[in-house]
Each structure stands twice: as C-alpha cells, then as structure tokens.
C-alpha positions, 0 to 999 in steps of 0.5 A, a space after each residue: 499500500 502507497 500513500 500519497 499527499 495531494 493538494 486540494 482547494 476548498 471553497 465555500 459556496 454561496 448556496 451552503 456547503 464546500 467544494 473541493 477541487 485539486 490541480 494535483 489530480 484532474 477530475 477531482 471534485 467533492 462537495 459536502 456540508 462542512 469542510 471535514 466532510 468535503 475533505 473526507 469526500 475528496 480524499 475518497 475520490 482522489 483514491 478511486 482516481 489514483 487506483 483507476 490510473 493504476 488499474 489501466 496502466 496510466 501514469 500517476 499525476 506528477 504532482 503527487 507527493 509521497 507521504 513522509 513519516 512527519 507532516 508538518 503545518 497542517 490546518 484542520 477544521 474544528 467545529 465548536 458549538 457554544 
C-alpha cells in the first residue's frame, strides 16, 4: 500500500456547503456540508482516481507527493458549538 499527499482547494459555496478541487489530480471534485466532510469525500475521490490510473496502466499525476513519516503545518477544521 502506498500513500500520497495531494493539494486541494476548498471554497465555501454561496448556496451553502463547500467544494473541493485539485490541480494535482484532474477530475477531482468533491462537495460536502462541512469542510471536514468535503475533505473526506475528496480523499475518497482521489483514492478512486489514483487506483483507476494504476489499474489501467496510466501514469500517475506528476504532482502526487509521497507521504513522509511526519507532516508539518497542516490546518484542520474544528467545529465548535457554544
């Protein structure tokens, strides 16, 4: 099993929810109600796109970053209700 890091862009939609896209993996589009949900969906879509490339013998996107043991400076969403 290999693990890669991809860069995604998440934007808030005017009608509510969030949309994730990626310049690293063409075709990656994910939409969710929260940032966390959108990230989870994007992760699943990315995995399926990479697996499809491997299964069909297509080259992997050049912008995939091999995962290292330590990842630094990652921003995570934290939902708080008061």
